[in-house]
N, C-alpha and C positions, 0 to 999 in steps of 0.2 A: 721490198728487197732490203736485206740487212746492209748496214753500212759500217765499215771499220773506222773507228774514230782515232785519228792520229794526233788529236789535240792534247792528249794526256801525256804524262811523263812516259818517255819511251821504255823505261824499265818496267812499266806496268802494262805495256801493250800486249805482251805474251798472254797474260791471263784473260784480257778482254777478247782477244782473237779466239782463244780456246772457248770462252763462254759463248761467243757468237756461233761457233761451229756446233756446239752442243745444243743450241736452241733451234737447230734445223736450218741454219744458213747454208746456202748452196756451196758445195766445196769445189765448184768448177768455175774457172780454172784455179788450181792450187797456186798459192803465192807465198813469198817470203817478204818480210820487212826487215831490212838491215839498218842499224843505227851507227852513225859515225860521229861520236861526240867530239873528237879532236881533229877532224879533217880540215886541213888548211885551205883547201880549195872551196870551202863553203858548203859542200854537200853534207846534208844533215841526215837524210833518210834515203834509202833506195828500196823501191818496191819492185820485186821481180815476179812476173807471172809466167807460168808454164803454158805456152800457147803453141804446142806442137801442131804442125800442119797449116798454120795460118801464115799468110803472106802479109807484108807490110801494108798493102792496099786494103786488106780486110780487117785491119785493126785501127782503132780510133781512141785517142786519149785527149780529154778536154778538161781543163781546170777552169771553173767559174764559180763565183760566190763561195769560195772556200770549200768547194767540193771537187774532187778529182773523179771523173767518170771514165772508166776504161771499158771499151766494148769491142766485141769481135763479131763479124758477120761473115761466115765462111760460105762461099758459093759451093753448091753441090757439084762434085766432079763426076762426070760420066765416062771414066776411062775404062771401066771393066765391071764385071760382076763380082761382088764380094762373096767369098766363102765364109769369112769371119771378119767382123769389123770391131776392133778393140780400141782404136784411136778415136777419142771423142773429138768431134769437130763441130759441135753444136754452137749456136749463138750464145753469147754471154754478155753480162753487164755487171761490173763491180764498181762500187762507190767507196771512196775514202774521204773522210772529213779532215780538212786541213785547218790548222790554227792560223790566226792572223800572222802575217809575216812569213809564212811558208810559201815558196814559189817553185813551180815545176820548171826545172832548168834544162832538161833533156830527156830523151828516150832513145833506146837502141834495141833492135831486134837482132839477136845472135844465137844461133843453134837452137831455135825454138823457145828461147827465153826473152821476154820483153822486160827490159830494165828501165825504170823511170826514176830519175834523180830529182830529189827535192832539196832545195837550199832554204836555210833560215835567214831571212833578210832582217837587218836591224830595223826596229820600229822607230818612226820619227817621234822624238820626245818633244812635247810642247811644254815650255816653261811659262807659267802664268804668275805674274807678280800680284800679290794681294796686299793691299794696304788697309790697315784698320784705322779709322779715324773716330775720334771721340765725339 
């Protein structure tokens, strides 16, 4: 399964995402990646996935080992017989590689769009004093 790499410079992300799509990466569900370089609240990126028909209980987002995995498992609904079925409701799994210091700070489902906010946390800087003796 192809993975979108968010560890690179965000201005270069567009080309990488298009390259992944051209190499046969699944286009479901479609998604956007927004960049907020000057956001005072600390939100750095927002990933928005179009998940029409999915309920909150059918979606899962887990960040572990610098990988964000978003998956959906929609239960089949037996409400009636379909004459035409054009709304995709299949299972999916999308992976996003996160750089060190990137942290998922929230997710919200609104009008069929799942928005996941990612903040960039300052890395701890270690100072090491080196002494040179003769």
